[in-house]
Phi, psi and omega in degrees: 000322181291334177293329180278317183279081191282337180262005173061032182260010178089358184224153178248122181269169178301320177300313182293326182296310182292327180290321180288323179294326186294336178289343180252024180062026174243109188255118177230145175272172184297325177302309181293321175300321184291327177290324177293325183292316181296324175294319174294324175297325176296323176297321184257013177062031179219076191275105169210188183261014179234156179252126173265179183296316177302312177304317184293319178296327175295319176295311182301321180292323174286333177293316176300318180294320176302316173310323179280001175245356181230094190304321187253022178229158176084182181288322180264100177253140186220162186257130174284120179266104183291339185283328179265142178252153183281145187296148172295131177238138184234142183228137179228112172260119191219158177203182180305326182250354188227154169201105182250108187255134178220157175251129172273107186265122181266294182233048176102156186308150176299153177302160187295332179275354179243358183270122182268354180244162177301153181298336180278359183293153184295146176248148183226142175287137181311318186295316181299322182291307192282335177264014174304138188296326183250146181301312195261186187286158178232095178240153175283153176137157181289318183275140184294128185280163177252143176245130175243124183245117182242133174246122178268102179249030184277358184232150175078022173086031176096185182293133178288145187292330188293311175302315183295317180297320179293323173294323181294319177291317183298317190248007168060054183282148178291143176306325178295331177289319180294325171298319185285327178291321184286334187275127180285350185257008179292122182273171182294129182193175178219133183233136180245130177248190193298310180227027178203166177239151171230133184230123170252130186230128173277133181252124179242129183224141180286127179276109183284132177246135180281149177281129177274180180288339180266353181259155182249144174290346180280342180262105182296141177288159172299139186287128177235129186249132176260135184247135169214182186222141173233126176261129186239120171250127187239122170276129180298156179307327182287336182261303181190143178273077186225138170230132175249121179238138180234111185258115184241142178288135177227087187291179191290351173301340180280350180272135178293333180289316177295326178298318184293324184268352180068037181242151174219140179216134179237149182279164166272181184296330179303311182294327181289316191264347184300320183302309186283323181295324179290328176289316177297328180285327177291325176297327183278345188301137173237136355298151187295142176283176182297335179307322185283350180262358188255174177269186185296328181294326176294323171299325177300313177303316178303315180301314178293329179286328175285331176289315174304318183301333183291343180285333181298309176306326177292312177301316176300317180299313179296321180297317175306309186294313177298320180297320177301307182299322176299316177296325174298332178291340180276355179267190183288343181218158175225109185308139184290335180297330177295324177301312175300325181291318184298318178305314182296322187292321178304315176294317181299317178298321175296319181292323173300317179306317183291337176279321185283326181306310183293331177297314180300317180300317180294320174296317177296323180298316184293321181297325184274351182282121183294331181292327179234006181268355188276355179256005183287000000 
């Protein structure tokens, strides 16, 4: 901005704009520069012939976003990979009297097992969503509505970089946040930046197994746990009432126990999407729940509460399985395979404890934070 603002008055005039662009072989006369200024002013609701710092940031943001929609133009050039698809993205703008849920459609609606919204939900073109003039939702009403953007990256090897970069530009995410989302080894933690928070949470879900013709419903299956990760970006109320959640699959290969045993287990669509589909459904519910009357930080608490709730079925499954094994020991025989399983269960519980402990510390940290702890 200072390179353009040569007279240091805090604004960029049409003359300063054309003079600075000419040094980069972009030649504009004063009339053309003035028309550009007026067009930017109409977009930022501040129509005059000068650019302020926020308006200058607005221009740079849209230039960066334009590069992410034009593969072969601009400084950032990228190759379109036809084999990979962009992750399903969902948006929910809600308030006490409104709840508008939309799907950001890239190459057609998501498949039935990946769609978290009703098939009748509104669809939005990616360009219309990412180039929206305002970062937050635009609904009628006295209270500022909340926007929740959710990316389902549980299939296809994690989030695609293009979707992540577009979100990073739109919501001005810190580069460290982008790096943590891309890194599959990021552990449960919370980071605070100038006007936003980043929370990475490990998600543990019970892998349900169907009973076969040779199995009995009275015999509990051996416990299988599916691991995944959700990245949560929260804009503070002074910045924007927005929560971005990115759910990525983190299969059991990330567990040293599964790696040691050479085993791998993946969930079906139901286990992966049930957590988020239920939250979208509760937001649509009428009369509205308390969730609709709170800010985005309360939505963050609700997500964490539902992640913690996924631990109860795991504990119950272990209790049922161990009780069954205990009952077998009172009879005439005790299968030797149970002895091996008991040793595995002991190691599995230690491994689960290492995952749950940082989650507890993260929740406590959020509760003690004065800026976002007041709505708990």
